[in-house]
C-alpha positions as CSV (number, residue, x, y, z in Angstrom):
1,M,20.2,-14.8,-1.2
2,K,17.8,-12.2,-2.4
3,Q,19.2,-9.3,-4.4
4,E,16.1,-7.2,-5.0
5,P,13.2,-6.9,-2.5
6,K,9.7,-7.5,-3.9
7,I,7.8,-4.4,-2.9
8,L,4.2,-4.5,-4.0
9,L,2.0,-1.4,-4.5
10,W,-1.6,-2.2,-4.7
11,D,-5.2,-0.9,-4.6
12,I,-8.7,-2.4,-4.8
13,E,-12.2,-1.1,-5.6
14,T,-15.3,-2.6,-4.0
15,S,-18.9,-2.6,-5.1
16,L,-21.9,-0.7,-3.5
17,I,-24.1,-2.4,-1.0
18,I,-27.8,-2.7,-1.9
19,T,-30.1,-2.1,1.1
20,T,-33.6,-1.2,1.9
21,T,-34.4,2.0,3.8
22,F,-37.4,4.1,4.8
23,S,-35.7,7.4,4.3
24,L,-33.1,9.2,2.1
25,R,-31.7,10.8,5.2
26,T,-28.6,9.3,6.9
27,E,-29.7,6.7,9.4
28,Y,-28.5,3.4,10.9
29,I,-29.3,0.6,8.5
30,P,-29.5,-2.9,10.2
31,H,-27.8,-5.8,8.5
32,D,-31.2,-7.5,8.0
33,S,-31.9,-4.8,5.4
34,I,-29.0,-5.8,3.1
35,L,-30.3,-7.2,-0.2
36,Q,-26.9,-7.6,-1.8
37,D,-23.6,-7.3,0.0
38,W,-20.4,-5.8,-1.3
39,N,-17.7,-7.6,-3.2
40,I,-14.3,-6.7,-4.9
41,I,-14.9,-5.3,-8.4
42,C,-11.2,-5.1,-9.3
43,G,-7.7,-4.8,-7.9
44,C,-4.4,-3.6,-9.4
45,W,-0.8,-4.0,-8.4
46,K,2.7,-3.4,-9.5
47,W,6.2,-4.1,-8.3
48,L,8.3,-1.1,-7.2
49,G,10.6,0.0,-10.0
50,E,8.8,-2.0,-12.7
51,K,6.6,-0.4,-15.4
52,K,3.9,-3.1,-15.7
53,V,0.7,-2.9,-13.7
54,Y,-1.3,-6.1,-13.3
55,S,-5.0,-6.2,-12.7
56,A,-7.9,-8.6,-11.9
57,A,-11.6,-7.8,-12.2
58,V,-15.0,-9.4,-12.2
59,E,-16.2,-10.5,-15.6
60,E,-19.7,-11.6,-16.7
61,D,-21.2,-11.7,-13.2
62,P,-20.3,-8.5,-11.3
63,T,-20.9,-10.3,-7.9
64,D,-18.5,-13.2,-8.7
65,D,-15.1,-12.0,-7.4
66,F,-13.6,-15.5,-6.7
67,N,-10.9,-15.3,-9.4
68,T,-10.2,-11.7,-8.6
69,V,-9.7,-12.6,-4.9
70,V,-7.4,-15.6,-5.8
71,K,-5.2,-13.4,-8.1
72,L,-4.9,-10.7,-5.5
73,R,-4.0,-13.1,-2.8
74,D,-1.4,-14.8,-5.0
75,A,0.2,-11.3,-5.7
76,V,0.3,-10.2,-2.1
77,A,1.7,-13.6,-1.0
78,Q,4.8,-13.0,-3.2
79,A,5.7,-9.7,-1.7
80,D,8.4,-8.9,0.8
81,V,6.7,-5.6,1.6
82,I,3.2,-4.3,0.8
83,V,2.6,-0.6,0.2
84,H,-0.9,0.9,0.1
85,H,-2.8,4.1,1.1
86,N,-5.3,3.4,3.9
87,G,-4.7,-0.3,3.1
88,D,-4.2,-1.4,6.7
89,K,-7.7,-0.4,7.5
90,F,-9.4,-1.0,4.1
91,D,-7.7,-3.0,1.4
92,I,-6.2,-5.8,3.5
93,K,-9.3,-6.2,5.7
94,K,-11.6,-6.2,2.6
95,L,-9.4,-8.9,1.0
96,N,-9.4,-10.9,4.2
97,A,-13.2,-10.8,4.4
98,R,-13.4,-12.3,0.9
99,L,-10.7,-14.9,1.6
100,I,-12.7,-16.0,4.7
101,F,-15.9,-16.0,2.7
102,Y,-14.5,-18.4,0.1
103,G,-12.5,-20.5,2.6
104,L,-9.2,-19.6,1.0
105,D,-5.8,-19.6,2.7
106,P,-5.0,-16.5,4.8
107,L,-2.4,-14.0,3.7
108,P,1.2,-14.6,5.0
109,N,2.5,-12.1,7.5
110,V,4.0,-9.6,5.0
111,P,5.0,-6.2,6.5
112,T,3.1,-3.2,5.3
113,V,3.7,0.4,4.7
114,D,0.5,2.5,4.8
115,T,1.2,5.9,3.2
116,L,-1.9,7.4,4.9
117,K,-0.5,6.5,8.3
118,E,3.0,7.7,7.4
119,A,1.7,11.0,6.1
120,R,-0.1,11.6,9.4
121,K,3.0,10.7,11.4
122,I,5.7,12.7,9.6
123,A,3.9,15.9,8.5
124,A,0.9,18.2,8.9
125,F,-0.6,18.2,5.5
126,T,-3.9,20.0,5.0
127,S,-5.3,16.7,3.9
128,N,-3.8,13.2,3.9
129,R,-6.0,11.9,1.0
130,L,-4.1,10.4,-1.9
131,D,-5.7,12.9,-4.4
132,Y,-4.6,15.9,-2.3
133,L,-1.1,14.6,-1.7
134,G,-0.7,13.9,-5.4
135,K,-1.8,17.4,-6.3
136,F,0.1,19.1,-3.5
137,L,3.4,17.2,-3.8
138,L,3.4,16.2,-7.4
139,G,1.0,18.5,-9.3
140,E,-1.1,15.5,-10.3
141,G,-4.0,13.9,-8.5
142,K,-6.2,10.8,-9.0
143,I,-8.0,10.1,-12.3
144,H,-11.5,11.6,-12.3
145,T,-14.4,9.1,-12.7
146,T,-17.7,9.7,-14.4
147,P,-20.9,10.1,-12.3
148,G,-22.6,6.8,-11.6
149,L,-19.6,4.6,-12.4
150,W,-20.0,2.4,-9.3
151,M,-23.8,2.0,-10.0
152,R,-23.1,1.0,-13.6
153,A,-20.5,-1.6,-12.5
154,L,-23.0,-2.9,-9.9
155,Q,-25.5,-3.4,-12.7
156,G,-23.0,-5.5,-14.7
157,D,-21.8,-2.8,-17.2
158,M,-18.4,-4.2,-18.3
159,K,-17.4,-0.9,-19.8
160,A,-17.8,0.6,-16.3
161,V,-15.7,-2.2,-14.8
162,K,-13.0,-1.5,-17.4
163,D,-13.1,2.2,-16.5
164,M,-12.8,1.3,-12.8
165,V,-9.7,-0.8,-13.6
166,L,-8.1,2.2,-15.3
167,Y,-9.0,4.3,-12.3
168,C,-7.4,1.8,-10.0
169,V,-4.3,1.6,-12.3
170,G,-4.0,5.4,-11.9
171,D,-4.2,5.1,-8.1
172,V,-1.3,2.5,-8.1
173,F,0.9,4.7,-10.2
174,L,0.2,7.7,-8.0
175,L,0.7,5.6,-4.9
176,E,4.2,4.7,-6.0
177,R,5.2,8.3,-6.5
178,I,3.8,9.4,-3.2
179,Y,5.5,6.4,-1.4
180,L,8.9,7.4,-2.9
181,K,8.3,11.0,-2.0
182,L,7.5,10.2,1.7
183,R,9.9,7.3,2.2
184,P,13.0,9.2,3.2
185,Y,11.1,10.9,6.0
186,M,9.5,7.7,7.5
187,K,10.7,6.9,11.0
188,R,9.8,3.2,10.8
189,H,10.0,1.1,7.6
190,P,10.5,-2.6,7.0
191,H,14.3,-3.1,6.8
192,I,14.9,-3.4,3.1
193,G,18.7,-3.8,3.7
194,S,18.1,-6.9,5.8
195,I,15.6,-8.3,3.2
196,I,18.1,-8.0,0.4
197,T,21.4,-9.2,2.0
198,G,20.8,-9.4,5.8
199,D,23.0,-6.3,6.2
200,R,21.5,-4.2,8.9
201,C,24.0,-1.4,8.0
202,A,22.4,-1.0,4.6
203,C,19.6,1.5,4.2
204,N,16.5,0.3,5.9
205,K,14.3,2.2,3.4
206,C,15.8,1.5,0.0
207,G,18.5,-1.1,0.7
208,S,21.4,0.9,-0.6
209,K,24.9,0.3,0.9
210,H,25.9,3.9,0.1
211,V,25.6,5.2,3.6
212,T,27.6,7.5,5.8
213,K,27.9,8.0,9.6
214,N,26.1,11.0,11.0
215,G,27.0,11.1,14.7
216,I,26.0,9.3,17.8
217,R,22.4,9.7,19.2
218,I,21.5,9.1,22.8
219,Q,18.3,7.0,23.3
220,A,16.1,6.4,26.2
221,G,18.0,4.8,29.1
222,G,21.3,6.4,27.9
223,I,21.7,3.8,25.1
224,K,24.0,5.2,22.4
225,K,23.3,4.4,18.7
226,Q,25.0,5.3,15.5
227,E,23.0,7.4,13.1
228,I,23.6,6.8,9.4
229,Q,22.3,8.5,6.3
230,C,21.6,6.9,3.0
231,K,23.3,8.7,0.1
232,E,20.7,7.2,-2.4
233,C,17.3,8.2,-0.8
234,G,18.5,10.5,1.9
235,G,16.8,8.7,4.8
236,Y,18.3,8.3,8.3
237,Q,18.3,5.3,10.6
238,L,19.9,4.3,13.9
239,I,21.9,1.2,14.3
240,P,23.7,-0.4,17.4
241,I,27.2,0.9,17.9
242,T,28.4,-2.8,17.6
243,L,27.4,-2.8,14.0
244,T,29.6,0.1,12.9
245,S,32.6,-1.9,11.9
246,P,31.0,-3.4,8.7
247,L,29.6,0.1,8.1
248,L,33.1,1.6,8.2
249,K,34.3,-0.8,5.6
250,S,31.6,0.1,3.2
251,V,32.0,3.9,3.4
């Protein structure tokens, strides 16, 4: 039986696309104009609560991301929950595109927490970008990059690739802090308590068994549910009335 959930925080950086165009103004560019398509330059990940950040990046050939894709897939496949910022729309789909390109196995059905989506759901921040949320909530934003970094990486500058890895590492650390800041307010979260012990009365957000009852809430159709609050992270959740007896034993 699992004692600790494997919560993965991750981020990827992709390359520029080289295309031909008749104008410098914004216009639709047909796919026939693509000279070189994008690929994954690097990806970084860490496990929640651990200090080490892992990374994978292109090496001699900036367009050869096969090993990077394999390492990212292996990391994601080990997770019980994946946390990312705009990752449901970007990171997961970009990785899927490269997995399909190389004919590799698909990702398992790991539940995700997208902090961009959650920020939009639970609050009215002036901006939901990771940099803004970091500055507004933590007093610290994303690492600044030097002008032309993506272009230098595209041209095979390995120093630029290393700088991009450091930038990505910074994003993962910032993501972790933003996730922990927002987590108690999230209305829906993969049930961590169930992942750890199968106990639906444990906190659905952090897995703690230090919970207390907070009254009965009437749901649609007149269904009554017990509200409980976690004493560790402060989050609330609703559970069926029939599950309150093990809860009473743990309080």
